[in-house]
Each structure stands twice: as structure tokens, then as C-alpha cells.
C-alpha positions, 0 to 999 in steps of 0.5 A, spaced: 660 568 170 661 571 176 656 573 181 661 577 188 656 579 193 659 585 198 660 583 206 654 584 210 659 588 216 663 593 212 657 598 212 649 600 216 647 600 208 650 592 208 647 589 214 640 587 212 641 588 203 648 587 202 650 589 194 651 585 189 655 585 182 653 580 177 658 580 171 656 577 164 659 578 157 655 583 155 653 586 161 654 588 169 648 588 174 649 591 180 644 591 186 642 594 191 637 591 197 631 594 200 626 592 204 621 591 198 625 589 193 631 592 190 634 597 184 637 594 179 643 597 175 645 595 167 651 598 164 653 594 157 660 592 158 661 596 151 660 603 155 665 601 161 669 608 161 672 606 167 672 602 173 675 604 180 676 602 188 675 605 193 678 602 199 678 604 206 682 600 211 678 594 211 673 594 205 672 598 198 668 600 194 667 599 187 666 604 182 664 604 175 663 610 171 660 609 163 661 614 156 654 617 159 657 620 165 652 615 169 656 611 176 654 605 179 658 605 186 658 597 190 660 598 197 663 593 202 667 588 199 674 584 201 680 588 198 682 582 194 674 581 191 674 588 189 681 588 185 679 581 182 672 586 180 678 590 177 681 586 174 675 582 171 672 588 168 679 592 165 682 585 162 
């Protein structure tokens, strides 16, 4: 299944540790890197309430909300990759 990695030049947070979305048939996992390890958030695909893109001039953020009110924002994707992620998760 696809794995999408944000651009390193998109923001200060992504320079060393870009956000990453890993999508499989059952779950969506968002990885946010840190100096020591990473933080991962898993949302079951059946619990996704909405997926949308918050776009700037060059880059876009993908925001995934679950029915339980949990929100995951992966920052710094190209606009085309962000649209691809939204299309993949909503079909």
C-alpha cells in the first residue's frame, strides 16, 4: 500500500523529520519525526469521518478527522500528492 512523505523544504518542522502517511486497507498511520524516535497516530479507515486539504501557495496539509473527534494533520505535501491522498482515502 502507498506511503506518502512530505517535502523537506515545506516548513521548519519538516526539514529534518518530514511527516509521513502510510495507508493500508485497514488503517492510516501518520508518523511525525522527532530528535529521538517518532510519534505515530493510527486511525482505522472505517472510523474516518472526513479528509480535507488545507493548501497554501506551494504546499498543502492533509487533515484527517475520525468519528471520535480525533484529528491528524500531516503537513508539507505537494498539492498534487495531497489531492491523491484525499482521493485514495475517499474512494
